C-alpha positions in Angstrom: -55.2 87.0 43.8 -53.1 90.2 44.2 -50.3 91.0 41.8 -47.7 90.1 44.4 -49.4 86.8 45.1 -49.6 86.0 41.4 -45.9 86.7 41.0 -45.2 84.0 43.7 -47.9 81.7 42.4 -47.9 78.6 40.3 -50.3 77.2 37.7 -51.9 73.7 37.6 -53.6 72.2 34.5 -57.2 71.2 34.8 -58.8 68.3 33.0 -60.3 70.6 30.3 -56.8 71.9 29.5 -57.2 75.2 31.2 -54.7 76.6 33.7 -55.6 77.6 37.3 -53.2 80.0 39.1 -52.9 79.4 42.8 -50.5 80.2 45.6 -47.2 78.4 45.6 -48.1 76.5 48.9 -51.6 75.6 47.7 -53.0 72.1 48.3 -55.4 70.0 46.2 -58.3 71.2 48.4 -57.2 74.8 48.1 -57.3 74.4 44.3 -60.8 72.9 44.5 -62.0 75.9 46.5 -60.5 78.3 43.9 -62.6 76.6 41.3 -65.7 76.8 43.4 -66.8 76.5 47.1 -69.2 73.6 46.3 -66.4 71.6 44.7 -64.1 72.5 47.6 -66.5 71.2 50.2 -67.1 68.0 48.2 -63.4 67.3 47.7 -62.3 63.9 49.0 -58.9 63.5 47.3 -57.1 64.5 44.1 -55.0 63.2 41.2 -51.7 64.8 40.5 -50.3 63.7 37.1 -52.5 60.6 37.4 -51.5 59.7 40.9 -54.2 59.5 43.6 -53.2 61.8 46.5 -54.7 63.2 49.7 -56.6 66.5 49.4 -54.0 67.9 51.8 -51.2 67.2 49.3 -49.4 70.3 48.0 -49.7 70.9 44.2 -46.8 72.0 42.1 -46.3 74.2 39.0 -47.4 72.5 35.8 -49.1 69.6 37.6 -52.1 68.0 35.9 -54.8 68.2 38.6 -58.1 66.3 38.9 -60.4 66.7 41.9 -61.9 63.5 43.3 -65.3 63.7 44.9 -67.8 61.0 46.0 -69.0 61.0 42.4 -65.6 60.0 41.0 -64.5 56.6 39.9 -61.6 56.8 42.4 -63.9 57.4 45.4 -64.4 53.7 46.0 -60.7 53.2 46.2 -60.4 56.0 48.8 -63.2 54.5 50.8 -61.7 51.0 50.7 -58.4 52.4 52.0 -60.3 53.8 55.0 -62.0 50.4 55.4 -58.5 48.8 55.6 -57.7 51.1 58.5 -60.9 50.1 60.3 -59.8 46.4 59.9 -56.4 47.2 61.5 -58.2 49.1 64.3 -60.5 46.2 64.9 -57.6 43.7 65.0 -55.7 45.8 67.5 -58.8 46.0 69.7 -59.1 42.2 69.9 -55.4 41.1 69.8 -52.4 42.1 71.8 -48.9 42.6 70.5 -49.8 42.6 66.9 -47.4 44.3 64.5 -48.9 46.3 61.6 -47.5 46.1 58.1 -49.4 47.6 55.2 -53.0 47.9 54.2 -53.7 49.2 50.7 -56.9 49.3 48.6 -57.1 46.9 45.6 -59.2 46.7 42.5 -61.7 44.5 44.3 -61.4 45.6 47.9 -58.5 45.9 50.4 -56.2 43.9 52.6 -54.0 44.5 55.7 -50.9 42.5 56.6 -50.1 41.7 60.2 -47.3 39.9 62.1 -47.8 38.0 65.3 -51.5 37.5 64.5 -53.1 34.1 64.9 -56.6 34.1 63.4 -58.8 31.7 61.5 -61.9 32.0 59.3 -64.3 31.9 62.3 -62.6 35.0 63.7 -63.5 37.1 60.7 -67.1 37.4 61.8 -66.0 38.9 65.1 -63.7 41.4 63.4 -66.5 42.3 60.9 -68.8 43.1 63.9 -66.0 45.3 65.3 -65.6 47.1 62.0 -69.4 47.8 61.9 -69.1 49.3 65.4 -66.2 51.6 64.2 -68.3 52.7 61.3 -71.3 53.4 63.5 -69.1 55.4 65.9 -68.4 57.7 63.0 -64.9 58.7 64.1 -63.5 61.7 62.3 -60.5 60.6 60.2 -57.8 63.3 60.8 -54.5 63.8 59.1 -51.4 65.1 60.9 -48.1 65.9 59.4 -45.2 65.2 61.8 -41.4 65.3 61.6 -39.4 62.2 61.0 -38.1 62.3 64.5 -41.5 62.5 66.1 -42.7 59.7 63.8 -39.8 57.5 65.0 -41.0 58.0 68.6 -44.6 57.1 67.8 -43.6 54.0 65.9 -41.0 52.7 68.4 -43.0 49.5 68.8 -43.8 49.0 65.1 -40.8 47.4 63.3 -42.4 47.3 59.9 -43.6 50.9 60.1 -40.1 51.9 61.1 -38.7 50.2 58.0 -41.2 52.1 55.8 -40.3 55.3 57.6 -36.6 54.9 56.8 -37.5 54.8 53.1 -39.7 57.9 53.5 -37.0 59.7 55.4 -34.6 59.5 52.4 -36.8 61.9 50.4 -38.9 63.7 53.0 -38.5 65.7 56.2 -42.0 64.9 57.4 -44.6 62.2 57.1 -48.4 61.9 57.7 -50.4 60.0 60.2 -54.1 59.3 60.1 -56.1 58.9 63.3 -59.7 57.7 64.0 -60.7 57.5 67.6 -58.0 55.9 69.8 -56.2 54.5 66.7 -53.6 55.9 64.3 -51.4 54.7 61.5 -48.5 56.0 59.4 -50.1 56.6 56.0 -50.0 58.9 53.0 -53.7 58.6 52.4 -56.1 59.6 50.9 -59.1 58.8 53.2 -62.7 59.7 53.5 -63.6 62.3 56.2 -65.0 59.9 58.8 -65.5 56.2 59.4 -69.3 56.8 59.1 -68.8 57.5 55.3 -67.7 53.9 54.8 -70.5 51.8 53.3 -70.9 48.0 53.4 -67.9 46.0 54.4 -67.2 42.3 54.1 -64.1 40.3 55.2 -63.3 37.6 52.6 -60.4 35.4 53.5 -57.1 34.9 55.3 -53.9 34.2 53.5 -50.1 34.2 54.0 -48.0 37.0 52.5 -44.3 37.7 52.7 -43.3 41.1 53.9 -42.6 43.3 50.9 -43.4 40.3 48.6 -39.9 38.8 49.3 -39.9 35.2 50.2 -36.7 35.7 52.2 -38.7 37.9 54.6 -41.2 37.1 57.3 -44.5 35.3 56.4 -47.3 37.6 57.6 -51.0 37.1 58.0 -53.0 38.9 55.3 -56.7 39.5 55.8 -58.6 40.4 52.6 -61.9 42.4 52.6 -64.0 44.5 50.3 -66.2 47.5 50.7 -68.9 49.2 48.7 -71.1 52.2 49.1 -74.2 50.2 49.8 -75.3 46.6 50.6 -76.8 46.0 47.1 -73.4 46.6 45.4 -71.8 44.4 48.0 -74.3 41.6 47.4 -73.8 41.8 43.6 -70.0 41.5 44.1 -70.4 38.5 46.4 -72.6 36.8 43.9 -70.0 37.4 41.1 -67.3 36.1 43.5 -69.3 33.0 44.2 -69.7 32.4 40.4 -66.0 33.0 39.9 -65.1 30.4 42.6 -67.5 27.9 40.9 -65.5 28.5 37.6 -62.0 28.4 39.3 -59.7 26.8 36.7 -57.7 25.0 39.3 -60.7 23.1 40.6 -62.0 22.4 37.1 -58.5 21.5 35.8 -58.3 18.9 38.5 -61.8 17.5 37.8 -61.2 17.3 34.1 -57.6 16.1 34.5 -56.2 18.9 32.4 -53.1 19.9 34.3 -51.3 19.8 37.6 -48.6 21.8 39.4 -46.8 19.5 41.8 -44.4 20.3 44.6 -41.9 17.7 43.2 -41.6 19.6 40.0 -41.4 23.1 41.5 -43.8 26.1 41.8 -45.3 27.8 38.8 -44.2 24.9 36.5 -47.4 23.3 35.1 -47.6 19.7 33.8 -50.2 19.3 31.0 -52.0 16.0 31.1 -53.3 14.4 27.9 -56.7 16.1 28.1 -55.1 19.5 28.7 -52.6 19.1 26.0 -55.4 18.2 23.6 -57.0 21.6 24.2 -53.6 23.4 23.9 -52.9 21.5 20.6 -56.2 22.8 19.1 -55.3 26.3 20.2 -51.8 25.9 18.6 -53.3 24.6 15.3 -55.7 27.5 15.1 -52.9 30.0 15.4 -50.7 28.1 13.1 -53.4 28.3 10.4 -53.7 32.0 10.9 -49.9 32.4 10.7 -49.6 30.4 7.6 -52.3 32.4 5.9 -50.5 35.6 6.9 -47.1 34.5 5.6 -45.2 33.7 8.8 -42.2 31.4 8.8 -41.8 29.2 12.0 -38.5 29.3 13.8 -37.3 27.8 17.1 -34.9 29.2 19.7 -33.4 27.5 22.8 -34.6 27.9 26.3 -31.3 29.3 27.5 -28.8 31.8 26.2 -25.6 33.4 27.4 -26.3 36.6 29.1 -24.3 38.4 26.4 -27.6 38.3 24.4 -29.6 39.7 27.3 -27.1 42.5 27.8 -27.3 43.4 24.1 -31.1 43.3 24.0 -31.5 45.4 27.2 -33.2 42.7 29.2 -30.4 42.2 31.6 -30.4 45.9 32.5 -34.2 46.2 32.7 -35.4 42.7 33.5 -32.7 40.8 35.4 -34.7 40.7 38.7 -37.3 38.6 36.9 -34.8 36.2 35.2 -33.4 32.9 36.2 -29.6 33.5 35.8 -26.9 30.9 36.5 -23.2 30.2 35.8 -21.8 27.4 33.7 -18.0 27.5 34.0 -16.8 31.0 33.3 -20.0 31.9 31.4 -23.2 33.3 32.7 -26.5 32.1 31.2 -30.2 33.0 31.6 -33.4 31.2 30.9 -35.2 33.3 28.3 -37.9 35.6 29.6 -38.8 36.6 26.0 -38.3 35.2 22.5 -37.6 38.4 20.7 -33.8 38.6 21.1 -33.5 35.1 19.6 -35.6 36.2 16.6 -33.5 39.3 16.2 -30.3 37.2 16.1 -31.8 35.0 13.4 -32.6 38.1 11.3 -29.1 39.4 11.9 -27.6 36.2 10.5 -28.7 37.0 6.9 -28.3 39.8 4.4 -31.6 41.4 3.4 -32.9 43.6 0.6 -35.8 46.0 0.8 -37.6 43.6 -1.5 -37.3 40.8 1.1 -39.2 42.7 3.7 -41.5 42.2 5.6 -39.9 39.1 7.3 -42.3 37.4 9.6 -41.2 34.9 12.2 -43.4 32.9 14.5 -42.7 30.6 17.4 -44.7 28.9 20.2 -41.8 29.8 22.5 -41.5 28.7 26.1 -40.3 31.5 28.4 -39.4 31.8 32.1 -40.0 34.6 34.5 -39.1 34.5 38.2 -42.4 35.7 39.8 -42.5 35.8 43.6 -43.8 32.5 45.0 -46.6 34.3 46.8 -47.9 35.7 43.5 -48.0 32.3 41.7 -51.6 31.1 41.1 -52.6 28.2 38.9 -52.1 29.0 35.3 -52.7 32.7 35.7 -49.3 33.4 37.1 -46.5 30.9 36.5 -42.7 30.6 36.1 -42.9 28.8 32.8 -45.3 29.7 30.0 -45.6 29.7 26.2 -46.2 32.7 24.1 -47.7 32.4 20.6 -45.0 34.8 19.5 -44.6 36.6 16.3 -41.9 39.1 15.3 -41.9 41.1 12.1 -39.0 43.0 10.5 -40.5 45.7 8.2 -39.6 48.8 6.4 -41.0 52.0 7.9 -43.5 52.4 5.0 -44.9 48.9 5.8 -45.7 49.6 9.5 -49.3 50.7 9.0 -50.3 47.7 6.8 -48.6 45.1 9.0 -50.1 46.5 12.2 -53.6 46.5 10.6 -53.2 42.9 9.4 -52.0 41.8 12.9 -55.1 43.5 14.5 -57.3 41.7 12.0 -55.7 38.4 13.2 -56.3 39.3 16.8 -59.9 40.3 16.3 -60.4 37.0 14.3 -59.2 35.1 17.4 -61.3 37.0 19.9 -64.4 36.8 17.8 -63.9 33.1 17.3 -64.4 32.7 21.0 -67.2 35.3 21.0 -65.3 37.6 23.4 -66.1 41.3 23.8 -62.9 43.3 23.8 -61.4 46.8 24.3 -58.2 48.3 23.1 -55.6 50.6 24.7 -52.5 52.3 23.6 -49.7 51.8 26.2 -47.1 54.5 26.2 -43.5 54.9 27.4 -42.8 53.5 30.9 -40.4 55.2 33.4 -37.9 52.4 32.9 -37.2 52.2 29.2 -34.5 52.3 26.5 -34.3 54.5 23.5 -34.5 58.2 22.8 -37.5 60.5 23.2 -37.6 60.9 19.4 -37.8 57.1 18.8 -40.6 56.7 21.4 -42.6 59.6 20.0 -42.3 58.2 16.5 -43.4 54.8 17.6 -46.4 56.0 19.6 -47.5 58.2 16.7 -47.4 55.2 14.3 -49.6 53.1 16.5 -52.0 55.9 17.3 -52.4 56.7 13.6 -53.5 53.1 12.9 -56.1 53.3 15.7 -57.3 56.7 14.5 -57.4 55.8 10.8 -59.8 53.0 11.5 -61.9 54.7 14.1 -61.2 52.2 16.8 -62.2 53.3 20.3 -59.2 53.1 22.6 -57.8 54.4 25.9 -54.4 55.8 26.6 -52.5 53.8 29.3 -49.7 56.2 30.3 -46.5 54.4 31.2 -47.7 50.9 30.5 -45.6 50.2 27.4 -42.8 47.6 27.2 -39.4 48.9 28.1 -38.4 48.8 24.4 -41.5 50.3 22.8 -45.2 51.3 22.9 -48.0 48.8 22.3 -51.6 48.2 21.5 -53.2 46.0 24.2 -56.4 44.1 23.9 -58.5 43.3 27.0 -61.5 41.0 26.8 -64.4 40.0 29.0 -65.3 36.5 30.0 -68.8 35.1 30.6 -69.2 36.7 34.0 -67.9 40.2 33.0 -64.3 39.9 34.3 -61.6 41.7 32.2 -58.5 39.8 31.1 -55.3 41.1 29.5 -54.6 39.2 26.2 -53.3 39.9 22.8 -50.8 42.6 22.0 -49.0 44.3 19.2 -45.8 46.3 20.0 -43.7 48.6 17.9 -40.0 48.5 18.5 -37.4 50.9 17.1 -34.9 49.9 19.8 -34.1 46.2 19.3 -33.0 46.7 15.7 -30.7 49.5 16.9 -29.2 47.3 19.7 -28.7 44.3 17.3 -27.5 46.6 14.4 -30.1 45.1 12.1 -30.0 46.3 8.5 -31.4 45.8 5.0 -30.2 47.3 1.8 -32.7 49.9 0.4 -33.6 50.8 -3.1 -30.9 53.4 -2.9 -28.3 50.7 -2.2 -27.7 52.1 1.2 -28.2 50.3 4.6 -31.4 51.1 6.4 -32.7 50.1 9.9 -35.8 47.9 9.9 -38.6 48.3 12.4 -39.4 45.3 14.6 -43.0 44.5 15.5 -43.8 42.1 18.4 -47.2 40.4 18.4 -49.1 37.7 20.3 -52.6 36.6 19.3 -53.4 34.9 22.7 -50.9 36.6 24.9 -49.8 33.4 26.5 -51.3 29.9 26.1 -51.4 29.4 29.9 -53.3 32.5 30.7 -55.6 32.2 27.7 -56.2 28.5 28.5 -57.0 29.5 32.1 -59.5 32.1 30.9 -61.2 29.7 28.6 -61.6 27.1 31.3 -63.3 29.7 33.5 -65.2 31.4 30.7 -66.7 28.1 29.5 -66.7 26.5 33.0 -64.9 23.6 31.5 -67.7 23.1 28.9 -65.5 23.7 25.9 -66.8 24.1 22.3 -66.8 20.9 20.4 -63.6 21.8 18.5 -61.7 22.3 21.7 -63.2 19.6 23.9 -60.8 16.9 25.1 -63.5 14.4 24.6 -66.0 15.4 21.9 -68.4 12.4 21.9 -69.1 9.6 24.3 -71.0 6.5 23.3 -73.3 5.0 26.0 -74.5 1.4 25.4 -77.7 0.8 27.4 -76.5 -2.8 28.3 -73.5 -5.1 27.7 -75.5 -6.7 24.9 -75.1 -3.4 23.0 -71.3 -3.0 23.4 -70.5 -4.4 20.0 -72.8 -1.9 18.3 -71.5 0.9 20.5 -67.9 0.2 19.2 -69.2 -0.1 15.7 -70.9 3.4 16.0 -67.7 4.8 17.6 -65.7 3.7 14.5 -68.1 5.8 12.4 -66.7 8.9 14.2 -63.1 8.0 14.2 -62.0 11.5 13.1 -63.4 12.8 16.4 -62.3 12.3 19.9 -64.8 9.6 20.9 -64.9 7.2 23.8 -67.2 4.3 24.7 -68.4 4.0 28.2 -68.2 0.2 28.6 -68.5 0.2 32.4 -70.9 -2.1 34.1 -73.3 0.6 35.2 -76.8 1.9 34.6 -77.6 4.2 31.7 -78.6 7.0 34.2 -75.1 6.9 35.9 -73.4 6.9 32.5 -75.4 9.9 31.4 -74.6 11.7 34.7 -70.9 10.8 34.3 -70.7 12.2 30.8 -72.5 15.4 32.0 -70.1 15.8 34.9 -67.2 15.3 32.5 -68.5 18.1 30.3 -68.7 16.0 27.1 -70.5 18.0 24.4 -72.5 15.1 23.0 -73.6 11.6 24.1 -74.6 8.9 21.7 -77.0 6.4 23.3 -77.4 3.0 21.7 -79.7 0.2 22.8 -81.7 -2.6 21.2 -83.9 -0.3 19.2 -81.0 1.7 17.8 -79.1 -1.4 17.0 -82.0 -3.0 15.2 -82.7 0.2 13.2 -79.0 1.0 12.5 -79.3 4.5 14.0 -78.6 6.4 17.2 -80.1 8.6 19.9 -78.2 11.9 20.6 -78.1 13.8 23.9 -76.3 17.1 24.4 -74.8 18.8 27.4 -78.0 20.8 27.8 -79.8 17.4 28.6 -81.9 17.6 25.4 -82.2 14.3 23.5 -83.3 13.2 20.0 -84.2 9.7 19.0 -83.9 7.9 15.6 -81.0 10.0 14.4 -79.2 8.8 11.2 -75.5 8.3 11.8 -74.5 10.1 8.6 -76.6 13.2 9.6 -75.1 13.5 13.0 -71.5 13.0 11.6 -72.2 15.8 9.0 -73.4 18.1 11.7 -70.3 17.4 13.9 -68.0 18.1 11.0 -69.7 21.5 10.4 -69.8 22.4 14.1 -66.1 21.5 14.5 -64.8 23.1 11.3 -66.8 26.3 11.8 -65.6 26.5 15.4 -69.0 27.1 16.8 -69.0 28.0 20.5 -71.9 25.8 21.7 -73.2 22.3 20.7 -76.2 23.1 18.6 -77.4 19.8 17.0 -80.5 19.7 19.1 -80.9 23.5 19.3 -81.9 23.9 15.6 
């Protein structure tokens, strides 16, 4: 680079922290070639300040740049984006007058939304074949930047693309199109170089989706698909998907009569049946035991508050689109989306000394969030859910110890369910409240706890709550899926907004720090995960029905009830139906009961029982006292599997 060029140049920051000087009009690909010709030729896309962009995207001074090649984690996402274009091209080859909407990649594949498209599941095979043809034709995928005016001419017959174009035009004087063969689409990219680089593709399902996720807009047809670099990876994915469908909590919840979500009650508002509430009550009791040991006091707050509270907390400004808000007379009210402002109001109602802190409040608080109807799904995404909430008000010098104790509680919960987990530090989001100084201080406090104990963690830039940074726990279920769960959040902003104070040792007023924490995250999502993790086969301590007594014949009914009474501190039922033993065993197995007690003439005569577990192992001549002692130990120790016959 000449001296004159360098004077007009800019510098980008590479992953190792070094700076690369390039021309002011350099693109991601230009930067890659500056680093080395091999990297330049291998470049597929780039990341600018963490955002995935096309290799043709201009860089800017001070940008953090990462080059994406076919060896990068992001490559699969780029390829899937190109696969979505192949789907749209295939659709337009087979159907006339279709309007294109959007077609992004996702974590597990891709989708494309269409209007004026009438397809069913049988049509997916035809479209799949067409996609394979497009891949085999190996069209070059070419990018072209055009003016807004030219784009409007090209998209004259595409109403949804024109709507997107209007938004782009507010900030840009040009947009990009990608073409492959006879087909083109308005798109920012990135994409692979040709359709032949796309690996194995599978179309998965058809669904309805509102344009832009707004239920007031047109319902469109969404086709989901996935793509992998080779057939073996695709086959592995399809097997995992099949296993996930077998474990679907909605199907199992119906089979086990755990919960229902009915049209008459409204979307996203689950009804818990006796069996489901039994499991939830066990989860609640477990957390209440941990809270009691850790010194929490239980409080309760109403489901609805005047919006004065939400203005004060900052939720109205930052969260009102997700709230249910309504008027009562001259006052405006909102269903609570979070419990924390209510707990802050309780703390504010008292005078506190530094000796009183920490103050720890807990509440199994029902909250309400107005998710889009199209995003609601079983218990995983609902309008009404319950958080095992905890809020602590502490002195600054108490932060480290309190966060450590919370993390011990969280790991106790996850290890009880034998769940593998990872941690992440989520930092300030774009939409937030509070000064830079407050946020830096809060993030440093949480990071110091993680560092001091040598915990491995990732940094999730911009994923913090609007009021403060947090440590998030993600755990894996039985088939390797990752779920968001417990969290601990540091908050210097809520105490400021509510003017919370305590009198320090110097007799002056000081501001406490507020800590938010949840050990499950929410009962609904954790319950959903447990249903799928265990495939409905809950550990003994959680199982809605723990033991079922099966009399071999009606003549043994009296003894069956006598035996059941010996286990009256367990959830035990007697199958007194007029049916064969084989059918009773099969019914208990299908109902996922951990243990079956079988009693017939021999057992009645000897005063003992036969025991069968859910693994279909059976032991005869079992003493009632021995089995009861085992059940008590298995329940009280919260073992994850029935193990009476496994010892």
